[in-house]
C-alpha positions in Angstrom: 117.3 -11.1 178.6 114.3 -9.6 180.1 114.6 -6.7 178.0 114.4 -8.9 174.8 111.4 -10.7 176.2 109.4 -7.6 177.0 110.1 -5.9 173.5 109.0 -9.2 171.8 105.9 -9.1 173.8 105.3 -5.6 172.8 105.9 -6.3 169.2 103.5 -9.2 169.2 100.7 -7.2 171.0 101.3 -4.5 168.6 101.1 -6.7 165.6 98.0 -8.4 166.9 96.2 -5.1 167.3 97.1 -4.0 163.8 95.8 -7.4 162.6 92.5 -7.0 164.4 92.0 -3.4 163.1 92.7 -4.5 159.3 90.4 -7.3 159.8 87.6 -5.2 161.0 88.3 -2.6 158.4 88.0 -5.4 155.6 84.7 -6.8 157.2 83.2 -3.5 157.4 84.1 -2.7 153.6 82.4 -6.0 152.5 79.5 -5.4 154.6 78.9 -1.9 153.1 79.2 -3.4 149.6 76.2 -5.8 150.3 72.5 -4.6 149.7 70.9 -3.2 152.6 68.8 -6.1 153.5 71.7 -8.7 153.1 74.0 -6.6 155.0 71.7 -6.3 158.1 71.6 -10.1 158.5 75.3 -10.5 157.5 76.1 -8.1 160.5 74.7 -10.4 162.9 77.0 -13.3 164.0 76.3 -16.8 164.7 73.7 -17.1 167.5 72.4 -13.7 167.0 71.5 -14.2 163.3 69.8 -17.7 164.3 67.3 -16.0 166.6 66.9 -12.9 164.2 65.8 -15.4 161.5 62.8 -16.5 163.4 61.7 -12.7 164.3 62.6 -11.9 160.3 60.2 -15.1 159.7 57.1 -13.5 161.3 57.7 -10.0 159.8 58.0 -11.2 156.2 55.0 -13.5 155.8 51.7 -12.3 154.4 50.0 -13.4 157.4 51.0 -13.9 161.0 49.3 -17.2 161.5 51.4 -18.6 158.6 54.6 -17.3 160.4 53.5 -18.7 163.7 52.9 -21.9 161.8 56.4 -22.3 160.3 57.8 -21.6 163.7 55.9 -24.0 165.6 56.2 -26.9 163.1 59.9 -25.9 162.3 61.2 -28.2 159.2 64.4 -26.3 158.3 66.6 -26.5 161.9 66.8 -30.1 162.4 65.6 -31.3 159.0 64.1 -34.0 158.6 62.7 -33.9 162.0 59.7 -31.3 162.9 60.2 -29.3 166.2 58.6 -26.6 168.0 61.2 -23.9 167.7 59.6 -21.7 170.2 59.8 -24.0 173.0 63.0 -25.7 171.8 65.1 -22.5 171.5 63.2 -20.4 173.8 62.3 -17.7 171.5 59.3 -16.3 173.3 60.8 -12.8 173.2 61.4 -13.0 169.4 58.0 -14.4 168.5 56.4 -11.8 170.9 58.3 -8.9 169.4 57.7 -9.9 165.8 54.1 -10.5 166.3 53.7 -7.0 167.9 55.7 -5.5 165.1 53.3 -7.0 162.4 50.1 -6.3 164.7 51.6 -2.7 164.8 50.7 -2.2 161.0 47.1 -3.1 161.8 46.8 -1.2 165.1 49.1 1.8 165.0 49.6 3.6 168.4 48.4 7.3 168.6 
């Protein structure tokens, strides 16, 4: 009886491993078929994509002040309420890195 249980356990583990590898291969195939910008965002999962969206908000705007305004007066996260996303979600690091990234275009480091 122990031999049968052990065989079933090994078969179940092997099947789970094969299904996991298959899922990852399909996921990567879909990611590689997407346009570059969309693939970068799609590769991020759950919370990572949420925080990355604030960094991207700062990087994509024409003026850093507009990006900071949109983050401080955030309408999209808990619509229709307005909140300060920097304080609420503790995205000081994302905001600082996004600001430095944008400012590096104006003041390149030698």
